[in-house]
N, C-alpha and C positions, 0 to 999 in steps of 0.2 A: 706284181704283188708278192709273189713268192720270194723274189729277190730282195724286196724290202724287208720282209720278215727275217730272212737269213742274215742280212747285214746289220740289223739293230739288235742289241742285247735284250734278252727277255727279262721279265721281272724275276723269274726264278734264279737266273744267273747273277742278278744283283744282290741277292740275299746271301750274306756271308755264312749264315748257318747252314744253308743248303749246300754250300760249296765244301763244307767240312763235316766231320762226324758230329752228329747231334749229341749234346751233353745229356747224359742220363744219370740223375742223382742216385738211382737204384744200383748203379755200378760201383758205388763207393763201398769198399769192403768194411766189414765190422772191425773195430779196433782190436788188434792183437798185440799191441805194444805195451810198454810198462805202465801206461795210464790205467789199465784195467785193475780193478780191485776185486779180488776173489775171496770167497769165504774161508778157504784154508790158509790164507796169508796170516802172518802175525800182524799185530796192530802196528808195529814199527814199519813193516813193509807196506801195509795198506795206507798208512799216513804219508809215507814217502811218495806213493803213487798219487795220492790225493793232492799233495803239495805240487807235484810236477804237472799234474793236469790243470790246476787252476792258475799256476804261475807262468805257464808257457804263453807268450804273446801270440796272437793270431795274425799279426802283420808286423812289418818292420817299423811302423810308426807308433809302436808301443800300445796298440789296441789290446786291451787285456780283459779278462773275465772279471777280475777284481783288482782293486788298487793295490799298490805296493805296501801301503800302510796296513791294509787288511791282511795281506799275506804275511807281513811281519808279525802281526798278532797271532795268526794261525801257527806260525813256526814257534813262537814262544810257548803257546799252549802244547804243541806236539812235544816239545822238549821236556816239559813238565810231565806229560802223560806217559812218555816212554819209560820213565823211571818206575812206573807201576805196571802199565799195560803192555810195554814194549814186546816181551816174548810171548804174550798170550795170543792164541789163535782167535781170529775175529768171530768164528762160529762157536767158540767155547766160552766167550765172555757172558757172564750171567749177572743177575741183579745183586747177588750176594757180594760179588767183587766190586760192583759199583758202589754199594753202601760202605764197604771196607775202605775204598779209595776216599770217599767223602770224609770218613773219620780220620784216616791217617793224614790226609792232606791238610785238614783243618788244624791238627795238632802237630804236624810236621814230625811224625814219629820216625825214629831211626835216622833222623836228619837227612832224609832223601832229597829235600829241597832246601833252598837258601833260607827260607823263612815260611811260617804258616800262611795259609791263604784264607780269605774270608768266604762267606757263603756265595756271594755273587760270582767271584772268580771260579770257585769250584763248580758251580752250575754251568758256567760257560765251557769249562774244560770237559765235563761229562757230556755236554751237548755235542761237542766235536767228536767224541768217541762214538756216540750214537749215529752221527751223520756218516762217519766212515763205515759203520756196520750196515747202514741202510744201502749205501752205495755198493756194498758187497752182497746184497740180497740175503742177509742173514735173518732168519725168522726171529722176531722180537715180540711175540705175543706176551710172553711172561714178563719181559722188561716193561712193556707199555702198561701192563696191568699193575705191577708192584713197585716200579721205580717211582720215587718221590724226589722232587727238587728240594733243596734246602730253603728255608724261609729267609728272606733278605729283609733286614730292618732298614728303615729309612736312613739313608747315608747322612752322617753328620758332616758339617763343614769343618775341614781340617783346622786344627788350632794354629793360631799365629803367635809369633814371639811378641812379648811385651817389649816396650822401648828399652828398658834396662837389660832384658835378656838379649835383645838384638845387639846392643852395644857390647855386651860381654862376649858374644860369639865373634863379632868382628875384631875385637881386641885380641882374642886368642888366635884367630886365623892369621892375623898380621904379625904374630910373635915369632914365627919360624919360617925360614926360606922354603922348606919343603911343603908348607901349607899355603904358599902364595897363590897357587891355582884356585884354591877354595876361597881365598880372600877376594880375588878378582871376580870370580864367578858370583859370589854373594853380593858384592857391590853392584854388579850389573843387574842381577835378578831383582834386587831390592828396588831398582828404579824402573825397569821396563815391565815388570809384572808378567813375564812370560812363564809358561810351565817348564818343567825340567826337560820334557821332550822337545819343546820349541827352542830352547836354548842350545841343547846339544846337537840339533840339526841345522843350526845357523851356518851359512856359508859366507865366505869373505865378500861375495857379491851382494849379500843381503845388507851390508853395512855401508852407509854413506856418511863418512865423517865430515866431508865438505859441507853437506847440507844438514848434518846432525840428525839423521834418520836411520832407524833400524827396522827391518821388515821380517816377518815370519816367513820361513821357507815355504813357498806355495805348495810343494809336494808333501810337506809334513804337517800342515795345519789340519786340525781335527775337523773343522767345518768352515763354511764360508765366512762366519763371523770371526773365527780365530785367525784367518789369513788377513793380517792387518799391518799397517805401518805405524810406528810409534816414534815421536820426536824425542831426541836426547836433550834434556834440559838441565841435567845435573853434571857439573864438572867432574865430580868424583867418579861417577859411572862412566863418563867419557874416558877418563884416565885409565880406569880398569879395562875398558874395551880396547884401548890402544895397546895395553900390555898383552891382552889375549890375542890380538891380531899379530903382534910381533912373534909371539910363541907359535901361532899357527903357521906363519910364513917360515919360521926357522925349522919346524918339525915336518911340515907337509908340503912346503912350496907355496909360491904366490900364484893365484888364479882365482877369478870370480867363482869358479865351481869348487874350489877347495873348501873343506869344512873348517870352521873356527875351532872345533875340538876334534882334531884328527884321531882316527882309530889307532889303537896299538897294533903293531905288527911284529911282535917279538920283543925281547928285552932291549930297551933303549931305542927301538925303531918305531916309526909311525907312518901311516898312509893317509895323506890328506884327501884322497878320493873317497874315503869312507868316514863317517862320523863315529865318535865313540858310542859305546852302548850305555844302557842305564847304570852299569856299575863302573863306568870309566874313571870317575874320581871318588867313588864311594869309600875307598880305604882312607884317603886323606880327609874326606868329609866326616866320616865316623870318628876319626881321631880328634878332630877339632870339636865336634859335638860332645864327645865324652870329656874332653879337657875343660869345656865350658859348662859341664854339668847340665846338659840339655839332651838327655838320652832319647827323649820322645820326638825330637825334631828331625825332619827329613828334608831332602832337597826340594821337593815340590811344595813344601810349606812356605818357601820364600815368596811364592806367588801370592798366597793369602796374607802373608805378612805385609807385602808391598801394598796390596789393596787396602788393608786395615790402616796403614800409615796415611794413605791418601784420604780415606774417609775421616780419619781423626783430624786431618788438616783442613777439613771443610770443603774439599773439592767436590763439585756437584756430582751426583751419582751418575748422570748421563755421561759425563766426561770420564769417570772411572770405568764404566762399563765399556766405553769405546776403546779405552786404552788397554783394558784387560781382555777384551773379546767378549762375545755374548755370554752371559751368565744365566743360570736358571732363576726363576722367580724367587726361590727360597734364598739363594745367595744374594740376590738384589735386596731382598727384605733385610737380610742379616747385615749387610754393609750400610744400608740406609739407617738401621738402628744405631750402628756405631757412629755414623756421621751426626745423627741427631743428639746422641749422648755427648759427643765431643763438643757440639755447639752449646749444650746446656752447661757443661763444665766451664767453657770459655766465658759464658755470660756470668756465671757465678763468680769466677775469678775477677772479672772486670768490676762487678758490683762490690766485691770485698776490697778492691784496690782503690776505689773512689774515696776522697776525703769526706769524713763524716760531716753531716749537715750541722752548721754552727747552732748551738743551743743558747737561748737567752740566759744571761747571768742570773744567779739565784737572787731573790729579793732579800736585801739586807734586813736583819731583824729590827723590829720596831722597838722604841723605848719602853713601851708597855710590856713587851715580852721579856725584858731583861730583869733578872733578879739582882737588884742593886745591893742587897744585903749579903750576897754571896761573898765570903772572904776572898776568894780568888779574884773576883771582879774588882773588889775594893783595892786589893794589892796591885792589880794592873793599872788602876786609875792613879794610885799614888806614884807608881813608877813612871808613868807618862808625864805627870806634873813635874816630877823631879828632873826629868830629862829636858823638859821645856825650859825650866828655870836655869838649868846649867847652860843650855845653848844661848840663852839671852845674855848671861853674864859674860860669855866668851866673846860675843860680838858687840858689846856695849863699850864705847870709847868716851870717857869724860873729857871735857874741854874747860880750860881755866877761864875764870870770869874776867872780863875786861872792865876797866874803870868806867868807860862810857860805851854806849851802843848796845845792840841786842846780842844775846848769847847764841852761839852756833852749836847745834847738837847733830851728831852723825847717827843715822839709822841704816841698818844693813839693807842694801838693795834699793835705796832711795837717794835722791839728790839732797843737797843741803836745804834744810828748812830752818826757818827762824822760829825761835821759841818765844 
C-alpha cells in the first residue's frame, strides 16, 4: 500500500501553482516611472506623463486604454494648452488663470493659436487641464467652487455652397497647376460626402476601382455608422480619385496600407505610412477659396454641400443618410426640408412649362351690337365692297357671241356652264 502511494503522483504535485512560487499581486511595486503625475510638475510635464500613461499599449496585440483617435484628440488639446499653461506648476494653477485662458482662447489674443476657438472646444480643453490636476492630487476646492464652463449655443448646421458658388470654386481650383490637389480633392468630396478627416485618412486599400467602391478607414471612422462603404457612380469623381492615387503612389509608394494623402516629411518629401494632418492642403485650399471670393468656406463644408446637392436632386433621405453616415435628427430634418423644397420647385417648373389649356374663341360681335352709323365702320364697308368689285373684274373673261347655239361663260373655280 505504501509502495502504491509512493509510485503515483499526488494531487499536490500535479498543481503547477504549487510547484512554483505563488503569484502575489501585493508584491507589485508602486509606479515610480515617468507615468506618475506630481503636484510640483509643470503642466507640460504632467500632460506628457498623462499622454504616455494612456497611449502605452498593455499587450502586443494593440490592447489599449483608449483608441488612437481619442489620443490624437488629447494631443491636439495638449498642444493648444501648452501655449498658455505649459510652464505653470500644476499646484499653482488657479481659477483666475482658467478664466483668462477662456477669454484669450476665444479671442485668440496675441495670436497664440492658429485661429479663435468656440465655447465647446474651450470647455473641452479646460476639462483636460482639470483632469491632469486631479491625477496629480492638487487641491481644487476653490476651482470647483468658482470655475464656470462657457455656455454652448446649439450648434448650427454648417453652410453649404450654392450651385453657382460651387461651380465658381471648381473653376478657380482648375485654373492653376499648383491648385490641382484642391480640385481633385473637391471633386471627390462633392461625390462621396465624406468628412475632411475621413478623406485625409483614406488608404490605397480602401479604394476599389474595379468594383467602384470606396470605404472609410475603419480606424478613423467616428462611430459605427460612419464606418461605411460608398459606391462611386460619378465619372468625374472617379477621374479625380485616379489622379489622387497616382499622386499617392508617386510620393509615398504603392501598398494597401499607404495613405491616399501622404504626410509631409520635409521640403519636397513625403511619407506614405502616415496621413497628412488637418492643415495638409490648407494653404492651397485657402488660396482657391479667397480667389473665388468664398472666404467663409472650409474643407469640411464639402460634406454638407454634397448632402445638399443630393437632397436637391430628390434622392430619398434614407439613401442620403446611408451614404453620408448616421446624422443627428436635426441634420436629418434640415436635409429633409431641402429635399421637400426642391420637390416643390420642380413641380412649379413643370407646371409653368406645360402648354396653356386652349381657350374657346371669343364670340363674334352680333349685328345688333355694331354701330352702323360709325364713320370708321362705313369706310371699312366701302373698302371691302370696292375690293370685291375689283376682284370680280380681274377674273371675268367675256366670250364673243356665236351666230347659233348657246353662249359659254367662264366663272372662276367652276366648270363651263351654259347661259
